[in-house]
Biopython code that builds the backbone (N, CA, C, O; Angstrom):
import numpy as np
from Bio.PDB.StructureBuilder import StructureBuilder

atoms = [
    (1, "UNK", "N", (92.287, 46.560, 98.524)),
    (1, "UNK", "CA", (93.037, 47.081, 98.432)),
    (1, "UNK", "C", (92.007, 47.213, 100.241)),
    (1, "UNK", "O", (90.903, 46.781, 100.571)),
    (2, "UNK", "N", (92.830, 47.830, 100.826)),
    (2, "UNK", "CA", (92.614, 47.682, 102.633)),
    (2, "UNK", "C", (92.533, 49.261, 102.674)),
    (2, "UNK", "O", (93.157, 50.149, 102.093)),
    (3, "UNK", "N", (91.188, 49.239, 103.887)),
    (3, "UNK", "CA", (90.006, 50.842, 103.671)),
    (3, "UNK", "C", (91.895, 52.150, 104.264)),
    (3, "UNK", "O", (91.843, 53.364, 104.066)),
    (4, "UNK", "N", (93.055, 51.558, 104.832)),
    (4, "UNK", "CA", (93.823, 52.582, 105.051)),
    (4, "UNK", "C", (94.867, 52.824, 103.505)),
    (4, "UNK", "O", (95.558, 53.838, 103.398)),
    (5, "UNK", "N", (94.845, 52.081, 102.746)),
    (5, "UNK", "CA", (95.061, 52.454, 101.205)),
    (5, "UNK", "C", (94.065, 53.217, 100.455)),
    (5, "UNK", "O", (94.343, 54.180, 99.741)),
    (6, "UNK", "N", (93.366, 52.936, 100.569)),
    (6, "UNK", "CA", (92.120, 54.074, 100.133)),
    (6, "UNK", "C", (92.182, 54.880, 100.484)),
    (6, "UNK", "O", (92.762, 55.565, 99.641)),
    (7, "UNK", "N", (91.888, 55.631, 101.571)),
    (7, "UNK", "CA", (91.704, 56.582, 102.611)),
    (7, "UNK", "C", (93.089, 57.556, 101.675)),
    (7, "UNK", "O", (92.850, 58.516, 100.942)),
    (8, "UNK", "N", (94.621, 56.937, 101.983)),
    (8, "UNK", "CA", (95.764, 57.082, 101.851)),
    (8, "UNK", "C", (95.476, 57.881, 100.420)),
    (8, "UNK", "O", (95.864, 59.030, 100.208)),
    (9, "UNK", "N", (94.753, 57.097, 99.509)),
    (9, "UNK", "CA", (94.725, 57.392, 98.272)),
    (9, "UNK", "C", (93.435, 58.559, 97.328)),
    (9, "UNK", "O", (93.335, 59.179, 96.269)),
    (10, "UNK", "N", (92.812, 58.329, 98.347)),
    (10, "UNK", "CA", (91.664, 59.310, 98.227)),
    (10, "UNK", "C", (92.416, 60.622, 98.217)),
    (10, "UNK", "O", (92.615, 61.330, 97.230)),
    (11, "UNK", "N", (93.031, 60.973, 100.196)),
    (11, "UNK", "CA", (93.793, 62.013, 100.616)),
    (11, "UNK", "C", (94.474, 62.791, 100.055)),
    (11, "UNK", "O", (94.478, 64.001, 100.282)),
    (12, "UNK", "N", (95.332, 62.057, 99.023)),
    (12, "UNK", "CA", (96.461, 61.840, 98.122)),
    (12, "UNK", "C", (95.700, 62.757, 96.878)),
    (12, "UNK", "O", (96.486, 63.656, 96.578)),
    (13, "UNK", "N", (95.079, 62.801, 96.467)),
    (13, "UNK", "CA", (94.333, 63.057, 95.157)),
    (13, "UNK", "C", (93.422, 63.658, 95.415)),
    (13, "UNK", "O", (93.805, 64.813, 95.224)),
    (14, "UNK", "N", (92.171, 63.713, 95.815)),
    (14, "UNK", "CA", (91.355, 64.229, 96.046)),
    (14, "UNK", "C", (90.400, 64.535, 97.173)),
    (14, "UNK", "O", (89.309, 65.104, 97.137)),
    (15, "UNK", "N", (90.968, 64.101, 98.024)),
    (15, "UNK", "CA", (91.001, 65.246, 99.259)),
    (15, "UNK", "C", (91.831, 66.219, 99.189)),
    (15, "UNK", "O", (91.243, 67.292, 99.323)),
    (16, "UNK", "N", (93.098, 66.337, 99.016)),
    (16, "UNK", "CA", (93.588, 67.379, 98.693)),
    (16, "UNK", "C", (93.325, 68.700, 97.641)),
    (16, "UNK", "O", (93.754, 69.851, 97.731)),
    (17, "UNK", "N", (92.455, 68.077, 96.616)),
    (17, "UNK", "CA", (92.186, 68.740, 95.572)),
    (17, "UNK", "C", (90.387, 70.068, 96.573)),
    (17, "UNK", "O", (90.067, 71.256, 96.522)),
    (18, "UNK", "N", (89.804, 68.723, 97.324)),
    (18, "UNK", "CA", (88.345, 69.563, 97.698)),
    (18, "UNK", "C", (89.761, 70.262, 99.041)),
    (18, "UNK", "O", (89.301, 71.371, 99.313)),
    (19, "UNK", "N", (90.459, 70.178, 99.477)),
    (19, "UNK", "CA", (91.508, 71.149, 100.578)),
    (19, "UNK", "C", (91.682, 72.343, 99.903)),
    (19, "UNK", "O", (91.183, 73.447, 100.118)),
    (20, "UNK", "N", (92.416, 71.989, 99.105)),
    (20, "UNK", "CA", (92.705, 73.499, 97.974)),
    (20, "UNK", "C", (91.647, 74.535, 97.794)),
    (20, "UNK", "O", (91.705, 75.759, 97.914)),
    (21, "UNK", "N", (90.413, 73.531, 97.392)),
    (21, "UNK", "CA", (89.394, 75.082, 96.824)),
    (21, "UNK", "C", (88.910, 75.794, 98.597)),
    (21, "UNK", "O", (89.147, 76.919, 99.037)),
    (22, "UNK", "N", (88.069, 74.447, 99.381)),
    (22, "UNK", "CA", (88.141, 75.146, 99.951)),
    (22, "UNK", "C", (88.498, 76.158, 100.548)),
    (22, "UNK", "O", (87.724, 76.865, 101.194)),
    (23, "UNK", "N", (90.104, 76.432, 100.372)),
    (23, "UNK", "CA", (90.890, 77.534, 101.150)),
    (23, "UNK", "C", (90.269, 78.795, 100.142)),
    (23, "UNK", "O", (89.786, 79.911, 100.335)),
    (24, "UNK", "N", (90.479, 78.215, 99.346)),
    (24, "UNK", "CA", (90.225, 79.350, 98.047)),
    (24, "UNK", "C", (89.034, 80.231, 97.751)),
    (24, "UNK", "O", (88.988, 81.351, 97.243)),
    (25, "UNK", "N", (87.932, 79.307, 98.272)),
    (25, "UNK", "CA", (86.589, 79.414, 98.590)),
    (25, "UNK", "C", (86.558, 80.879, 99.671)),
    (25, "UNK", "O", (85.942, 81.940, 99.560)),
    (26, "UNK", "N", (87.620, 80.316, 100.838)),
    (26, "UNK", "CA", (87.776, 81.379, 102.104)),
    (26, "UNK", "C", (88.162, 82.182, 101.382)),
    (26, "UNK", "O", (87.225, 82.946, 101.151)),
    (27, "UNK", "N", (89.636, 82.677, 100.506)),
    (27, "UNK", "CA", (90.066, 83.366, 100.544)),
    (27, "UNK", "C", (89.630, 84.694, 99.869)),
    (27, "UNK", "O", (89.944, 85.870, 100.047)),
    (28, "UNK", "N", (88.380, 83.742, 98.618)),
    (28, "UNK", "CA", (87.678, 84.536, 97.760)),
    (28, "UNK", "C", (86.331, 85.331, 98.693)),
    (28, "UNK", "O", (85.840, 86.425, 98.416)),
    (29, "UNK", "N", (86.069, 84.739, 99.446)),
    (29, "UNK", "CA", (85.111, 85.000, 100.532)),
    (29, "UNK", "C", (85.335, 86.421, 101.755)),
    (29, "UNK", "O", (84.668, 87.371, 102.164)),
    (30, "UNK", "N", (87.070, 85.671, 102.033)),
    (30, "UNK", "CA", (87.363, 87.168, 102.785)),
    (30, "UNK", "C", (87.393, 88.481, 102.170)),
    (30, "UNK", "O", (87.366, 89.483, 102.884)),
    (31, "UNK", "N", (87.463, 88.585, 100.559)),
    (31, "UNK", "CA", (88.287, 89.579, 100.317)),
    (31, "UNK", "C", (87.295, 89.869, 99.170)),
    (31, "UNK", "O", (87.514, 90.391, 98.077)),
    (32, "UNK", "N", (85.693, 89.208, 99.911)),
    (32, "UNK", "CA", (85.107, 89.627, 98.210)),
    (32, "UNK", "C", (84.735, 91.591, 98.504)),
    (32, "UNK", "O", (84.842, 92.143, 99.599)),
    (33, "UNK", "N", (84.489, 91.987, 97.749)),
    (33, "UNK", "CA", (84.243, 93.405, 97.309)),
    (33, "UNK", "C", (82.834, 94.275, 98.307)),
    (33, "UNK", "O", (82.021, 94.598, 97.441)),
    (34, "UNK", "N", (82.401, 94.644, 99.420)),
    (34, "UNK", "CA", (81.697, 95.307, 100.122)),
    (34, "UNK", "C", (81.962, 94.461, 101.619)),
    (34, "UNK", "O", (81.135, 94.440, 102.530)),
    (35, "UNK", "N", (82.847, 94.010, 101.642)),
    (35, "UNK", "CA", (83.034, 92.951, 103.343)),
    (35, "UNK", "C", (84.062, 94.064, 103.620)),
    (35, "UNK", "O", (84.988, 93.275, 103.429)),
    (36, "UNK", "N", (84.704, 95.218, 103.906)),
    (36, "UNK", "CA", (85.267, 95.731, 104.597)),
    (36, "UNK", "C", (84.181, 96.114, 105.717)),
    (36, "UNK", "O", (84.541, 95.864, 106.868)),
    (37, "UNK", "N", (83.153, 96.573, 105.589)),
    (37, "UNK", "CA", (82.621, 97.206, 106.003)),
    (37, "UNK", "C", (82.433, 96.211, 107.343)),
    (37, "UNK", "O", (82.830, 96.689, 108.406)),
    (38, "UNK", "N", (81.997, 95.193, 107.364)),
    (38, "UNK", "CA", (81.702, 93.900, 107.967)),
    (38, "UNK", "C", (83.379, 93.252, 108.948)),
    (38, "UNK", "O", (83.195, 92.946, 110.126)),
    (39, "UNK", "N", (84.548, 93.135, 108.494)),
    (39, "UNK", "CA", (85.508, 92.955, 108.929)),
    (39, "UNK", "C", (85.640, 94.837, 110.260)),
    (39, "UNK", "O", (85.540, 94.974, 111.479)),
    (40, "UNK", "N", (85.876, 95.773, 109.183)),
    (40, "UNK", "CA", (85.671, 96.727, 110.241)),
    (40, "UNK", "C", (84.718, 96.766, 112.084)),
    (40, "UNK", "O", (84.923, 97.008, 113.273)),
    (41, "UNK", "N", (83.831, 96.404, 111.277)),
    (41, "UNK", "CA", (83.203, 96.253, 112.252)),
    (41, "UNK", "C", (83.393, 95.358, 113.605)),
    (41, "UNK", "O", (83.220, 95.703, 114.774)),
    (42, "UNK", "N", (83.834, 94.005, 113.033)),
    (42, "UNK", "CA", (84.149, 93.230, 113.676)),
    (42, "UNK", "C", (85.242, 93.634, 114.208)),
    (42, "UNK", "O", (84.973, 94.813, 114.439)),
    (43, "UNK", "N", (85.881, 93.531, 114.423)),
    (43, "UNK", "CA", (87.112, 94.318, 114.402)),
    (43, "UNK", "C", (86.689, 95.793, 116.104)),
    (43, "UNK", "O", (86.316, 95.869, 117.275)),
    (44, "UNK", "N", (86.990, 96.321, 115.313)),
    (44, "UNK", "CA", (86.467, 97.188, 116.521)),
    (44, "UNK", "C", (85.122, 96.850, 117.577)),
    (44, "UNK", "O", (84.296, 97.610, 118.082)),
    (45, "UNK", "N", (85.264, 95.678, 117.647)),
    (45, "UNK", "CA", (84.246, 94.404, 119.077)),
    (45, "UNK", "C", (84.878, 94.667, 119.967)),
    (45, "UNK", "O", (84.101, 95.437, 120.532)),
    (46, "UNK", "N", (86.288, 94.607, 120.973)),
    (46, "UNK", "CA", (87.172, 94.943, 121.871)),
    (46, "UNK", "C", (86.951, 96.121, 122.143)),
    (46, "UNK", "O", (86.471, 96.257, 123.268)),
    (47, "UNK", "N", (87.170, 97.479, 121.318)),
    (47, "UNK", "CA", (87.183, 98.613, 121.632)),
    (47, "UNK", "C", (85.956, 99.245, 122.018)),
    (47, "UNK", "O", (86.196, 100.291, 122.621)),
    (48, "UNK", "N", (84.761, 99.012, 121.901)),
    (48, "UNK", "CA", (83.545, 99.437, 122.603)),
    (48, "UNK", "C", (83.557, 98.926, 123.682)),
    (48, "UNK", "O", (84.007, 97.950, 124.282)),
    (49, "UNK", "N", (82.848, 99.963, 123.835)),
    (49, "UNK", "CA", (82.966, 100.140, 125.899)),
    (49, "UNK", "C", (80.704, 101.577, 125.555)),
    (49, "UNK", "O", (80.555, 102.790, 125.410)),
    (50, "UNK", "N", (79.548, 100.264, 125.603)),
    (50, "UNK", "CA", (78.598, 101.021, 126.268)),
    (50, "UNK", "C", (79.024, 101.841, 127.543)),
    (50, "UNK", "O", (79.665, 102.888, 127.458)),
    (51, "UNK", "N", (78.676, 101.362, 128.556)),
    (51, "UNK", "CA", (79.034, 102.233, 129.534)),
    (51, "UNK", "C", (80.078, 102.608, 130.058)),
    (51, "UNK", "O", (81.152, 102.200, 129.617)),
    (52, "UNK", "N", (80.011, 103.545, 131.210)),
    (52, "UNK", "CA", (81.771, 103.570, 131.986)),
    (52, "UNK", "C", (82.200, 102.408, 132.596)),
    (52, "UNK", "O", (81.506, 101.533, 133.112)),
    (53, "UNK", "N", (83.722, 102.488, 132.467)),
    (53, "UNK", "CA", (84.195, 101.347, 132.696)),
    (53, "UNK", "C", (83.522, 101.091, 134.844)),
    (53, "UNK", "O", (82.767, 101.726, 135.581)),
    (54, "UNK", "N", (84.153, 100.162, 134.951)),
    (54, "UNK", "CA", (83.799, 99.996, 136.386)),
    (54, "UNK", "C", (84.815, 100.843, 137.592)),
    (54, "UNK", "O", (85.971, 100.623, 137.231)),
    (55, "UNK", "N", (84.829, 101.465, 138.503)),
    (55, "UNK", "CA", (85.492, 102.105, 139.364)),
    (55, "UNK", "C", (87.015, 100.964, 140.474)),
    (55, "UNK", "O", (86.565, 100.044, 141.157)),
    (56, "UNK", "N", (88.224, 101.135, 140.487)),
    (56, "UNK", "CA", (88.648, 100.783, 140.863)),
    (56, "UNK", "C", (87.994, 100.215, 142.182)),
    (56, "UNK", "O", (86.941, 100.840, 142.302)),
    (57, "UNK", "N", (88.140, 99.184, 143.392)),
    (57, "UNK", "CA", (87.906, 98.766, 144.344)),
    (57, "UNK", "C", (89.233, 98.968, 145.610)),
    (57, "UNK", "O", (90.205, 98.218, 145.693)),
    (58, "UNK", "N", (89.120, 99.469, 145.990)),
    (58, "UNK", "CA", (89.799, 99.700, 146.832)),
    (58, "UNK", "C", (89.739, 98.767, 148.262)),
    (58, "UNK", "O", (88.916, 98.892, 149.170)),
    (59, "UNK", "N", (90.567, 98.051, 148.202)),
    (59, "UNK", "CA", (90.047, 96.947, 149.798)),
    (59, "UNK", "C", (90.173, 98.433, 150.811)),
    (59, "UNK", "O", (90.914, 99.396, 150.613)),
    (60, "UNK", "N", (89.002, 98.185, 152.135)),
    (60, "UNK", "CA", (88.490, 98.737, 152.921)),
    (60, "UNK", "C", (89.478, 98.204, 153.707)),
    (60, "UNK", "O", (89.988, 97.111, 153.457)),
    (61, "UNK", "N", (89.943, 99.237, 155.111)),
    (61, "UNK", "CA", (90.700, 99.426, 156.273)),
    (61, "UNK", "C", (89.939, 98.422, 157.354)),
    (61, "UNK", "O", (88.759, 98.106, 157.198)),
    (62, "UNK", "N", (90.708, 97.978, 158.417)),
    (62, "UNK", "CA", (89.613, 97.436, 159.043)),
    (62, "UNK", "C", (89.003, 98.467, 160.206)),
    (62, "UNK", "O", (89.738, 99.438, 160.389)),
    (63, "UNK", "N", (88.268, 98.449, 160.705)),
    (63, "UNK", "CA", (88.094, 99.548, 161.257)),
    (63, "UNK", "C", (88.303, 99.203, 162.863)),
    (63, "UNK", "O", (87.826, 98.198, 163.391)),
    (64, "UNK", "N", (89.220, 100.356, 163.661)),
    (64, "UNK", "CA", (89.833, 100.270, 164.798)),
    (64, "UNK", "C", (89.112, 100.516, 165.735)),
    (64, "UNK", "O", (88.112, 101.114, 165.338)),
    (65, "UNK", "N", (89.115, 100.309, 167.093)),
    (65, "UNK", "CA", (88.783, 100.588, 168.245)),
    (65, "UNK", "C", (89.164, 101.410, 169.084)),
    (65, "UNK", "O", (88.625, 101.459, 170.190)),
]
sb = StructureBuilder()
sb.init_structure("model")
sb.init_model(0)
sb.init_chain("A")
sb.init_seg("    ")
for serial, (resi, resn, name, xyz) in enumerate(atoms, 1):
    if name == "N":
        sb.init_residue(resn, " ", resi, " ")
    sb.init_atom(name, np.array(xyz, "f"), 0.0, 1.0, " ", f" {name:<3s}", serial, name[0])
structure = sb.get_structure()
């Protein structure tokens, strides 16, 4: 059996099973009890602002003589 056929057979059987188990594990990890606070904290990161926003800069007009 050549390498391509062996890898293809593995991907069609055990590889698919491993990827599905990994996906299922990630879903369980995300929806585990007690993770709501962590997800809410991560979701609010873009809305945090510890300091006032920078003032808008208006281009200065050139000095006239």
